[in-house]
Steps between C-alpha positions, in 0.01 A plus 500: 500500500563278201252212465560210265201411285590135553453544874147639473260236626186461706375202696130429447330393821144635505295194411464197281255399230386140490263305277258493792493881497451529124160553342434253216404798282805713414287814447354468851850447635619814319203692643597386852864609461405824327256586780778440752731730298230769512445451873879534556477838318784414266600769251322431170420132564357484145838583341622208295785424263375424149744295290455452128707363210492581131518252213882497528463386861645832622349566844398827658343581836346798677273582794129546428196521727238231544157655463268201513512126557254213508489146371527635146844644564708799606441838330726799442469802269751663268566648158453229235772667289757495780797262500310245708193536284696436184674203662169352615363539147789282380497250787184506716651324802630665815610450859407707805682522833371653823760562772372576849823537693347579837306173485798308355284390210490500123246377249596400143234475228550371146241502223375616167389859454203654325355849481199566720178618331461856385220548750727392788774735383252786461363452850842489663629797296215722622576402860855634475599846634476784246877530469539131427236513226672794338839331544380200299448736209813707554752218512607294203628242743850356434563742209799731498412867574718809467447632855281510808364833369350324195302266728381780728405714200289218362331458839414872511349482152281210606393677821385795289333279241302285743413773751152425640466199262495127544837356404455191281724199537772494232464201264865417568447469877330224694526186707665164481399186687762241596315166503706269724619152417722489805517688833773458762471613863840549664545545876847579630639255756820464703820369342360579152279192524198698378147371457396494131152379411442484127150493354492354149196513269457159340364454147177364648439840661574427865786623720752277676738608776863392502773584750820625337841466649647837603 
């Protein structure tokens, strides 16, 4: 059966999100929604779109995984020499989007980006599965390679080299922290009249909550 893309639509009816429901602290509000996403057993609730832009204002976006968050910011790990790493070196600002379809919710985060400390990156790297640690060495992320066999051959070499040894973190691999200046909580509502509560960090250092029109 042929289905027109223009006819694809979903009515959002689960719940609302009012100012009375919102925590004054956006990080506590995120924790509440994230815990609910975990409780709902959503697939990879920590998956988030990371959007960046280079100095020519050319945007790019991809899915990465949130690995830590607190009132300092939202942390993910990657290859510093990857496309996103090079872009962030040029323009250290980014946006994140979480989409939890089953809960009819999304969260948008905007802020500046900085690398986490070497100690934080070392600790997280050693917590990763063996294959992931080797993969960080094997892949020159975002670079052109001749074939899959080249990548797998490099992985085999590393497996042989580091057999029964501690695998050190590559200097080109580590974490970034997105330090928010704005966080929006979006709850789907009927008739596309969604609830959008926007937390904005003021220059004085406190957060204010504004309701945005859908």
